[in-house]
SELUM-181269 format. One record per residue (C-alpha): residue number from 1; x, y, z. Coordinates in nm, 4 decimals, padded with zeros to 6 digits. Example, Ala and Ser with C-alpha at 12.3 -4.5 7.8 and 13.67 -1.06 7.14 Angstrom:
% residues 2
<pt votor="1" X="01.2300" Y="-00.4500" Z="00.7800"/>
<pt votor="2" X="01.3670" Y="-00.1060" Z="00.7140"/>
END
This chain:
% residues 306
<pt votor="1" X="00.0000" Y="00.0000" Z="00.0000"/>
<pt votor="2" X="00.1490" Y="00.3315" Z="-00.1124"/>
<pt votor="3" X="-00.1335" Y="00.5663" Z="-00.0106"/>
<pt votor="4" X="-00.4124" Y="00.5761" Z="00.2454"/>
<pt votor="5" X="-00.7066" Y="00.8070" Z="00.3183"/>
<pt votor="6" X="-00.8201" Y="00.8297" Z="00.6795"/>
<pt votor="7" X="-01.0841" Y="00.9860" Z="00.9016"/>
<pt votor="8" X="-00.9326" Y="01.1689" Z="01.2003"/>
<pt votor="9" X="-01.1936" Y="01.2136" Z="01.4754"/>
<pt votor="10" X="-01.2638" Y="01.5195" Z="01.6818"/>
<pt votor="11" X="-01.2247" Y="01.4578" Z="02.0531"/>
<pt votor="12" X="-01.3499" Y="01.5853" Z="02.3874"/>
<pt votor="13" X="-01.0707" Y="01.6175" Z="02.6428"/>
<pt votor="14" X="-01.0842" Y="01.6502" Z="03.0216"/>
<pt votor="15" X="-01.4473" Y="01.5255" Z="03.0230"/>
<pt votor="16" X="-01.5185" Y="01.7631" Z="03.3143"/>
<pt votor="17" X="-01.3248" Y="01.6095" Z="03.6033"/>
<pt votor="18" X="-01.0285" Y="01.4530" Z="03.4196"/>
<pt votor="19" X="-00.8038" Y="01.7485" Z="03.3340"/>
<pt votor="20" X="-00.5231" Y="01.6278" Z="03.1026"/>
<pt votor="21" X="-00.6012" Y="01.2602" Z="03.1717"/>
<pt votor="22" X="-00.9479" Y="01.1776" Z="03.0279"/>
<pt votor="23" X="-01.0751" Y="01.2031" Z="02.6715"/>
<pt votor="24" X="-01.3200" Y="01.0542" Z="02.4226"/>
<pt votor="25" X="-01.3445" Y="01.0356" Z="02.0443"/>
<pt votor="26" X="-01.6426" Y="01.1535" Z="01.8368"/>
<pt votor="27" X="-01.7995" Y="00.9781" Z="01.5384"/>
<pt votor="28" X="-01.9845" Y="01.2622" Z="01.3647"/>
<pt votor="29" X="-01.7096" Y="01.5191" Z="01.3126"/>
<pt votor="30" X="-01.3456" Y="01.4978" Z="01.2101"/>
<pt votor="31" X="-01.0786" Y="01.5752" Z="00.9523"/>
<pt votor="32" X="-00.9847" Y="01.3707" Z="00.6478"/>
<pt votor="33" X="-00.6268" Y="01.3101" Z="00.5479"/>
<pt votor="34" X="-00.4421" Y="01.1453" Z="00.2591"/>
<pt votor="35" X="-00.0919" Y="01.0176" Z="00.3338"/>
<pt votor="36" X="00.1361" Y="00.8623" Z="00.0732"/>
<pt votor="37" X="00.4863" Y="00.7204" Z="00.0703"/>
<pt votor="38" X="00.7605" Y="00.9108" Z="-00.1105"/>
<pt votor="39" X="01.1195" Y="00.8312" Z="-00.2018"/>
<pt votor="40" X="01.2172" Y="01.1732" Z="-00.0686"/>
<pt votor="41" X="01.3000" Y="01.1672" Z="00.3001"/>
<pt votor="42" X="01.1086" Y="01.3784" Z="00.5500"/>
<pt votor="43" X="00.7514" Y="01.5053" Z="00.5657"/>
<pt votor="44" X="00.5956" Y="01.7235" Z="00.2953"/>
<pt votor="45" X="00.2529" Y="01.8813" Z="00.3442"/>
<pt votor="46" X="00.1222" Y="01.9445" Z="-00.0055"/>
<pt votor="47" X="-00.2320" Y="02.0703" Z="00.0543"/>
<pt votor="48" X="-00.4597" Y="02.1944" Z="00.3337"/>
<pt votor="49" X="-00.8249" Y="02.2593" Z="00.2514"/>
<pt votor="50" X="-01.0691" Y="02.4231" Z="00.4913"/>
<pt votor="51" X="-00.8404" Y="02.6235" Z="00.7173"/>
<pt votor="52" X="-00.5517" Y="02.8649" Z="00.6744"/>
<pt votor="53" X="-00.2693" Y="02.6664" Z="00.8333"/>
<pt votor="54" X="00.1039" Y="02.6519" Z="00.7538"/>
<pt votor="55" X="00.2322" Y="02.3996" Z="00.5006"/>
<pt votor="56" X="00.5813" Y="02.4254" Z="00.6477"/>
<pt votor="57" X="00.6568" Y="02.0946" Z="00.8182"/>
<pt votor="58" X="00.8099" Y="02.2379" Z="01.1342"/>
<pt votor="59" X="00.5128" Y="02.4721" Z="01.1877"/>
<pt votor="60" X="00.2341" Y="02.2196" Z="01.1293"/>
<pt votor="61" X="00.1329" Y="01.9709" Z="01.3996"/>
<pt votor="62" X="00.0968" Y="01.6816" Z="01.1543"/>
<pt votor="63" X="00.4438" Y="01.7551" Z="01.0199"/>
<pt votor="64" X="00.6010" Y="01.7660" Z="01.3660"/>
<pt votor="65" X="00.4253" Y="01.4445" Z="01.4721"/>
<pt votor="66" X="00.5328" Y="01.2813" Z="01.1469"/>
<pt votor="67" X="00.8944" Y="01.3802" Z="01.2016"/>
<pt votor="68" X="00.8820" Y="01.2243" Z="01.5496"/>
<pt votor="69" X="00.7511" Y="00.9060" Z="01.3863"/>
<pt votor="70" X="01.0266" Y="00.9029" Z="01.1223"/>
<pt votor="71" X="01.2968" Y="00.9616" Z="01.3815"/>
<pt votor="72" X="01.2144" Y="00.6269" Z="01.5455"/>
<pt votor="73" X="01.1379" Y="00.4436" Z="01.2211"/>
<pt votor="74" X="01.3673" Y="00.2296" Z="01.0026"/>
<pt votor="75" X="01.1916" Y="00.3613" Z="00.6906"/>
<pt votor="76" X="01.4331" Y="00.5283" Z="00.4473"/>
<pt votor="77" X="01.1766" Y="00.7316" Z="00.2563"/>
<pt votor="78" X="00.9263" Y="00.9961" Z="00.3560"/>
<pt votor="79" X="00.5599" Y="01.0919" Z="00.3354"/>
<pt votor="80" X="00.3345" Y="01.3461" Z="00.1675"/>
<pt votor="81" X="00.0255" Y="01.4690" Z="00.3510"/>
<pt votor="82" X="-00.2969" Y="01.6277" Z="00.2245"/>
<pt votor="83" X="-00.5458" Y="01.7528" Z="00.4846"/>
<pt votor="84" X="-00.9175" Y="01.8297" Z="00.4593"/>
<pt votor="85" X="-00.9482" Y="02.0368" Z="00.7761"/>
<pt votor="86" X="-01.3057" Y="02.0166" Z="00.9064"/>
<pt votor="87" X="-01.2234" Y="02.0925" Z="01.2722"/>
<pt votor="88" X="-01.1504" Y="02.4584" Z="01.3336"/>
<pt votor="89" X="-00.8310" Y="02.5360" Z="01.5289"/>
<pt votor="90" X="-00.9092" Y="02.6691" Z="01.8745"/>
<pt votor="91" X="-01.2527" Y="02.5041" Z="01.8769"/>
<pt votor="92" X="-01.1898" Y="02.2880" Z="02.1832"/>
<pt votor="93" X="-01.2636" Y="01.9566" Z="02.0093"/>
<pt votor="94" X="-00.9110" Y="01.8458" Z="01.9307"/>
<pt votor="95" X="-00.8197" Y="02.0108" Z="01.6021"/>
<pt votor="96" X="-00.4448" Y="01.9716" Z="01.6506"/>
<pt votor="97" X="-00.4904" Y="01.6208" Z="01.7917"/>
<pt votor="98" X="-00.6838" Y="01.5054" Z="01.4851"/>
<pt votor="99" X="-00.4045" Y="01.6191" Z="01.2532"/>
<pt votor="100" X="-00.1292" Y="01.4774" Z="01.4735"/>
<pt votor="101" X="-00.2971" Y="01.1433" Z="01.5396"/>
<pt votor="102" X="-00.4187" Y="01.0994" Z="01.1823"/>
<pt votor="103" X="-00.0737" Y="01.1533" Z="01.0373"/>
<pt votor="104" X="00.1127" Y="00.9023" Z="01.2542"/>
<pt votor="105" X="-00.1676" Y="00.6416" Z="01.2399"/>
<pt votor="106" X="-00.1711" Y="00.6565" Z="00.8591"/>
<pt votor="107" X="00.2086" Y="00.6349" Z="00.8357"/>
<pt votor="108" X="00.2049" Y="00.3343" Z="01.0657"/>
<pt votor="109" X="-00.0515" Y="00.1598" Z="00.8442"/>
<pt votor="110" X="00.1535" Y="00.2243" Z="00.5302"/>
<pt votor="111" X="00.4608" Y="00.0673" Z="00.6899"/>
<pt votor="112" X="00.2809" Y="-00.2426" Z="00.8182"/>
<pt votor="113" X="00.2177" Y="-00.1240" Z="01.1764"/>
<pt votor="114" X="00.5700" Y="-00.1291" Z="01.3229"/>
<pt votor="115" X="00.4604" Y="00.0832" Z="01.6210"/>
<pt votor="116" X="00.2049" Y="00.0219" Z="01.8967"/>
<pt votor="117" X="-00.0816" Y="00.2592" Z="01.9734"/>
<pt votor="118" X="00.1082" Y="00.3758" Z="02.2812"/>
<pt votor="119" X="00.4082" Y="00.4695" Z="02.0673"/>
<pt votor="120" X="00.1823" Y="00.6491" Z="01.8180"/>
<pt votor="121" X="00.0402" Y="00.8562" Z="02.1030"/>
<pt votor="122" X="00.3952" Y="00.9569" Z="02.2006"/>
<pt votor="123" X="00.4665" Y="01.0767" Z="01.8458"/>
<pt votor="124" X="00.1346" Y="01.2619" Z="01.8208"/>
<pt votor="125" X="00.2019" Y="01.4354" Z="02.1526"/>
<pt votor="126" X="00.4839" Y="01.6250" Z="01.9825"/>
<pt votor="127" X="00.2248" Y="01.7869" Z="01.7563"/>
<pt votor="128" X="00.0253" Y="01.8845" Z="02.0653"/>
<pt votor="129" X="00.3383" Y="02.0363" Z="02.2147"/>
<pt votor="130" X="00.3748" Y="02.2592" Z="01.9082"/>
<pt votor="131" X="00.0108" Y="02.3703" Z="01.9372"/>
<pt votor="132" X="-00.0116" Y="02.4368" Z="02.3107"/>
<pt votor="133" X="00.3446" Y="02.4234" Z="02.4504"/>
<pt votor="134" X="00.2424" Y="02.1124" Z="02.6482"/>
<pt votor="135" X="00.2773" Y="01.7533" Z="02.5247"/>
<pt votor="136" X="-00.0585" Y="01.6389" Z="02.6609"/>
<pt votor="137" X="-00.2233" Y="01.3139" Z="02.5542"/>
<pt votor="138" X="-00.5894" Y="01.3490" Z="02.6534"/>
<pt votor="139" X="-00.6964" Y="01.4278" Z="02.2948"/>
<pt votor="140" X="-00.4526" Y="01.2192" Z="02.0887"/>
<pt votor="141" X="-00.5024" Y="00.9058" Z="02.3010"/>
<pt votor="142" X="-00.8759" Y="00.8661" Z="02.2254"/>
<pt votor="143" X="-00.8141" Y="00.9757" Z="01.8656"/>
<pt votor="144" X="-00.5778" Y="00.6789" Z="01.8221"/>
<pt votor="145" X="-00.7319" Y="00.4191" Z="02.0559"/>
<pt votor="146" X="-01.0972" Y="00.5190" Z="02.0063"/>
<pt votor="147" X="-01.3635" Y="00.5472" Z="02.2751"/>
<pt votor="148" X="-01.2700" Y="00.6775" Z="02.6193"/>
<pt votor="149" X="-00.9105" Y="00.6731" Z="02.7387"/>
<pt votor="150" X="-00.7390" Y="00.7438" Z="03.0691"/>
<pt votor="151" X="-00.3822" Y="00.8728" Z="03.0806"/>
<pt votor="152" X="-00.2864" Y="00.6978" Z="03.4035"/>
<pt votor="153" X="00.0698" Y="00.8324" Z="03.3917"/>
<pt votor="154" X="00.2769" Y="01.0616" Z="03.1728"/>
<pt votor="155" X="00.6151" Y="00.9433" Z="03.2997"/>
<pt votor="156" X="00.6228" Y="00.6705" Z="03.1901"/>
<pt votor="157" X="00.3297" Y="00.7127" Z="02.9515"/>
<pt votor="158" X="00.0494" Y="00.4705" Z="03.0429"/>
<pt votor="159" X="-00.2796" Y="00.4776" Z="02.8481"/>
<pt votor="160" X="-00.5827" Y="00.2792" Z="02.9679"/>
<pt votor="161" X="-00.8755" Y="00.2272" Z="02.7258"/>
<pt votor="162" X="-01.2130" Y="00.2576" Z="02.9033"/>
<pt votor="163" X="-01.5326" Y="00.0803" Z="02.7828"/>
<pt votor="164" X="-01.8039" Y="00.2950" Z="02.6246"/>
<pt votor="165" X="-02.1700" Y="00.2282" Z="02.7153"/>
<pt votor="166" X="-02.3704" Y="00.1526" Z="02.4004"/>
<pt votor="167" X="-02.6283" Y="00.4291" Z="02.4416"/>
<pt votor="168" X="-02.3901" Y="00.7123" Z="02.5302"/>
<pt votor="169" X="-02.4087" Y="01.0156" Z="02.2984"/>
<pt votor="170" X="-02.2377" Y="01.3517" Z="02.3023"/>
<pt votor="171" X="-02.3856" Y="01.6890" Z="02.2119"/>
<pt votor="172" X="-02.1279" Y="01.9594" Z="02.1424"/>
<pt votor="173" X="-02.1859" Y="02.3274" Z="02.0753"/>
<pt votor="174" X="-01.8994" Y="02.5245" Z="01.9241"/>
<pt votor="175" X="-01.9401" Y="02.9018" Z="01.9593"/>
<pt votor="176" X="-01.7585" Y="03.0715" Z="01.6715"/>
<pt votor="177" X="-01.4959" Y="03.2311" Z="01.8914"/>
<pt votor="178" X="-01.1412" Y="03.1063" Z="01.9413"/>
<pt votor="179" X="-00.9882" Y="03.0135" Z="02.2748"/>
<pt votor="180" X="-00.6254" Y="02.9079" Z="02.2349"/>
<pt votor="181" X="-00.5195" Y="02.6193" Z="02.4569"/>
<pt votor="182" X="-00.1937" Y="02.7949" Z="02.5440"/>
<pt votor="183" X="-00.3857" Y="03.1052" Z="02.6584"/>
<pt votor="184" X="-00.6469" Y="02.9129" Z="02.8561"/>
<pt votor="185" X="-00.3720" Y="02.7290" Z="03.0440"/>
<pt votor="186" X="-00.2155" Y="03.0552" Z="03.1583"/>
<pt votor="187" X="-00.5168" Y="03.1494" Z="03.3696"/>
<pt votor="188" X="-00.5245" Y="02.8225" Z="03.5642"/>
<pt votor="189" X="-00.4084" Y="02.8004" Z="03.9232"/>
<pt votor="190" X="-00.1092" Y="02.5762" Z="03.9893"/>
<pt votor="191" X="-00.2166" Y="02.4833" Z="04.3426"/>
<pt votor="192" X="-00.5442" Y="02.3402" Z="04.4732"/>
<pt votor="193" X="-00.6779" Y="02.2698" Z="04.8205"/>
<pt votor="194" X="-00.6895" Y="01.9159" Z="04.9551"/>
<pt votor="195" X="-01.0685" Y="01.9479" Z="04.9736"/>
<pt votor="196" X="-01.0958" Y="02.0259" Z="04.6019"/>
<pt votor="197" X="-00.8538" Y="01.7460" Z="04.5194"/>
<pt votor="198" X="-01.0611" Y="01.4900" Z="04.7111"/>
<pt votor="199" X="-01.3782" Y="01.6019" Z="04.5304"/>
<pt votor="200" X="-01.2050" Y="01.5736" Z="04.1929"/>
<pt votor="201" X="-01.0530" Y="01.2290" Z="04.2599"/>
<pt votor="202" X="-01.3920" Y="01.0999" Z="04.3644"/>
<pt votor="203" X="-01.5499" Y="01.2220" Z="04.0423"/>
<pt votor="204" X="-01.2766" Y="01.0754" Z="03.8213"/>
<pt votor="205" X="-01.3153" Y="00.7383" Z="03.9922"/>
<pt votor="206" X="-01.6938" Y="00.7620" Z="03.9748"/>
<pt votor="207" X="-01.6903" Y="00.8465" Z="03.6030"/>
<pt votor="208" X="-01.4631" Y="00.5556" Z="03.5164"/>
<pt votor="209" X="-01.6690" Y="00.3164" Z="03.7319"/>
<pt votor="210" X="-01.9859" Y="00.4435" Z="03.5625"/>
<pt votor="211" X="-01.8387" Y="00.3795" Z="03.2179"/>
<pt votor="212" X="-01.7314" Y="00.0256" Z="03.3104"/>
<pt votor="213" X="-02.0716" Y="-00.0544" Z="03.4614"/>
<pt votor="214" X="-02.2807" Y="00.1334" Z="03.2016"/>
<pt votor="215" X="-02.4296" Y="00.3177" Z="03.4982"/>
<pt votor="216" X="-02.5605" Y="00.6328" Z="03.3334"/>
<pt votor="217" X="-02.6724" Y="00.7965" Z="03.6571"/>
<pt votor="218" X="-02.3266" Y="00.7494" Z="03.8098"/>
<pt votor="219" X="-02.1714" Y="00.8955" Z="03.4953"/>
<pt votor="220" X="-02.3956" Y="01.1985" Z="03.5317"/>
<pt votor="221" X="-02.3187" Y="01.2499" Z="03.9008"/>
<pt votor="222" X="-01.9471" Y="01.2329" Z="03.8269"/>
<pt votor="223" X="-01.9407" Y="01.4927" Z="03.5470"/>
<pt votor="224" X="-01.8398" Y="01.7723" Z="03.7837"/>
<pt votor="225" X="-01.5219" Y="01.9791" Z="03.7698"/>
<pt votor="226" X="-01.4324" Y="02.1687" Z="04.0861"/>
<pt votor="227" X="-01.0916" Y="02.2922" Z="03.9682"/>
<pt votor="228" X="-01.0679" Y="02.4014" Z="03.6025"/>
<pt votor="229" X="-01.4252" Y="02.4738" Z="03.4902"/>
<pt votor="230" X="-01.4926" Y="02.7550" Z="03.7426"/>
<pt votor="231" X="-01.1956" Y="02.9458" Z="03.5962"/>
<pt votor="232" X="-01.2201" Y="02.8664" Z="03.2257"/>
<pt votor="233" X="-01.5967" Y="02.9096" Z="03.2055"/>
<pt votor="234" X="-01.5586" Y="03.2876" Z="03.2360"/>
<pt votor="235" X="-01.4068" Y="03.2817" Z="02.8833"/>
<pt votor="236" X="-01.7236" Y="03.1286" Z="02.7353"/>
<pt votor="237" X="-02.0327" Y="03.3513" Z="02.6969"/>
<pt votor="238" X="-02.3486" Y="03.1964" Z="02.8403"/>
<pt votor="239" X="-02.1755" Y="02.8885" Z="02.9802"/>
<pt votor="240" X="-02.3697" Y="02.8518" Z="03.3058"/>
<pt votor="241" X="-02.7094" Y="02.9022" Z="03.1432"/>
<pt votor="242" X="-02.6321" Y="02.6652" Z="02.8586"/>
<pt votor="243" X="-02.5097" Y="02.3872" Z="03.0894"/>
<pt votor="244" X="-02.8113" Y="02.4254" Z="03.3174"/>
<pt votor="245" X="-03.0545" Y="02.4120" Z="03.0241"/>
<pt votor="246" X="-02.8808" Y="02.1057" Z="02.8781"/>
<pt votor="247" X="-02.9292" Y="01.9162" Z="03.2044"/>
<pt votor="248" X="-03.2907" Y="02.0310" Z="03.2233"/>
<pt votor="249" X="-03.3388" Y="01.8867" Z="02.8735"/>
<pt votor="250" X="-03.2216" Y="01.5458" Z="02.9926"/>
<pt votor="251" X="-02.8407" Y="01.5486" Z="02.9676"/>
<pt votor="252" X="-02.6540" Y="01.3381" Z="03.2212"/>
<pt votor="253" X="-02.4083" Y="01.6222" Z="03.2678"/>
<pt votor="254" X="-02.1561" Y="01.8267" Z="03.0757"/>
<pt votor="255" X="-01.8823" Y="02.0829" Z="03.0819"/>
<pt votor="256" X="-01.6099" Y="02.2511" Z="02.8780"/>
<pt votor="257" X="-01.4654" Y="02.0487" Z="02.5918"/>
<pt votor="258" X="-01.0880" Y="02.0706" Z="02.6178"/>
<pt votor="259" X="-00.9865" Y="02.4293" Z="02.6762"/>
<pt votor="260" X="-01.3074" Y="02.5632" Z="02.5206"/>
<pt votor="261" X="-01.4947" Y="02.7414" Z="02.3810"/>
<pt votor="262" X="-01.6881" Y="02.4263" Z="02.2882"/>
<pt votor="263" X="-01.9244" Y="02.2908" Z="02.5517"/>
<pt votor="264" X="-02.0276" Y="01.9257" Z="02.5661"/>
<pt votor="265" X="-02.3100" Y="01.7294" Z="02.7238"/>
<pt votor="266" X="-02.3403" Y="01.3504" Z="02.7514"/>
<pt votor="267" X="-02.6788" Y="01.1827" Z="02.7227"/>
<pt votor="268" X="-02.8318" Y="00.8367" Z="02.7264"/>
<pt votor="269" X="-02.9755" Y="00.7771" Z="02.3812"/>
<pt votor="270" X="-02.9852" Y="00.9678" Z="02.0547"/>
<pt votor="271" X="-03.3304" Y="01.1156" Z="02.1182"/>
<pt votor="272" X="-03.2195" Y="01.2796" Z="02.4427"/>
<pt votor="273" X="-02.8977" Y="01.4019" Z="02.2848"/>
<pt votor="274" X="-03.1018" Y="01.5698" Z="02.0109"/>
<pt votor="275" X="-03.3347" Y="01.7302" Z="02.2682"/>
<pt votor="276" X="-03.0271" Y="01.8656" Z="02.4420"/>
<pt votor="277" X="-02.9068" Y="02.0035" Z="02.1083"/>
<pt votor="278" X="-03.2402" Y="02.1795" Z="02.0541"/>
<pt votor="279" X="-03.2250" Y="02.3255" Z="02.4057"/>
<pt votor="280" X="-02.8747" Y="02.4676" Z="02.3761"/>
<pt votor="281" X="-02.9507" Y="02.5952" Z="02.0271"/>
<pt votor="282" X="-03.2351" Y="02.8062" Z="02.1661"/>
<pt votor="283" X="-03.0143" Y="02.9242" Z="02.4498"/>
<pt votor="284" X="-02.7311" Y="03.0348" Z="02.2256"/>
<pt votor="285" X="-02.9474" Y="03.2023" Z="01.9632"/>
<pt votor="286" X="-03.0313" Y="03.4616" Z="02.2290"/>
<pt votor="287" X="-02.6621" Y="03.5365" Z="02.2911"/>
<pt votor="288" X="-02.5966" Y="03.6500" Z="01.9357"/>
<pt votor="289" X="-02.2754" Y="03.4574" Z="01.8646"/>
<pt votor="290" X="-02.2692" Y="03.2219" Z="01.5616"/>
<pt votor="291" X="-02.2290" Y="02.8559" Z="01.6538"/>
<pt votor="292" X="-02.2205" Y="02.4984" Z="01.5295"/>
<pt votor="293" X="-02.3796" Y="02.1983" Z="01.7019"/>
<pt votor="294" X="-02.2724" Y="01.8345" Z="01.6681"/>
<pt votor="295" X="-02.4653" Y="01.5331" Z="01.7973"/>
<pt votor="296" X="-02.2462" Y="01.2256" Z="01.7932"/>
<pt votor="297" X="-02.2148" Y="00.8701" Z="01.9114"/>
<pt votor="298" X="-01.8812" Y="00.7970" Z="02.0773"/>
<pt votor="299" X="-01.6322" Y="00.6745" Z="01.8162"/>
<pt votor="300" X="-01.4897" Y="00.3487" Z="01.9520"/>
<pt votor="301" X="-01.2450" Y="00.2938" Z="01.6632"/>
<pt votor="302" X="-01.0465" Y="00.6183" Z="01.6558"/>
<pt votor="303" X="-00.8617" Y="00.7096" Z="01.3354"/>
<pt votor="304" X="-00.9859" Y="00.4779" Z="01.0594"/>
<pt votor="305" X="-00.9415" Y="00.4243" Z="00.6856"/>
<pt votor="306" X="-01.1905" Y="00.5716" Z="00.4406"/>
END
């Protein structure tokens, strides 16, 4: 195989209580990418459609992730990349992760899968480092593994796939404003109280237990963030009202997707997820900021061939 076309899923990171350690992949929205082998060494980005992003390898997350892949590979050639960019940068649903994960997953397929998923996450994290100055894995891990993932440890890197209940759906609203991950990290506190820590650990454990047991009520009770959301939510117009209305419409719970400005809600069943979408649509129409809404099943496969 000399060429492959792949779907690179959008992702929700943090999932309320799991800052930098929890994430999930989405089925309904993502980028598309064509990667082909070349005799020329290195990574060449030949085309980007949909967004104004740099073609220069060292300034593009897919290029940087690809270079990290090549550095550890025995392959003597290189790769060309074409990107159909459907996820807006700064949207909070893993734009840089989709490009980074898609590139290294596709390269791995073309070479006969010499690297494990864990190694692919490590390469893709270098793209995230370019985008946000932090090599975090909570977006690229679910993009590569699919479903929900837990980053149990960063040193050494330890990724734990988490089961996805069959009827779990996500509703995501993306206000058409940009919140850069690097900027949203600057406003966070570096110290927390023991009380807040205990609350957060309980919710992370509860959320993971709820996912394993398909206990939707436990999932809902655990979707609470006592540390990051109270600070970051001030950057998102109408956040509190929108979240409250989503829960009133039947959502299990919700919060900020990644660093924002997107807001997510999880629901049991497609019908409820659509009711939540209708509710938040009405809420945001009154605010006067353009927006997009996605209703999606959780993508349990991750990056996949098209």
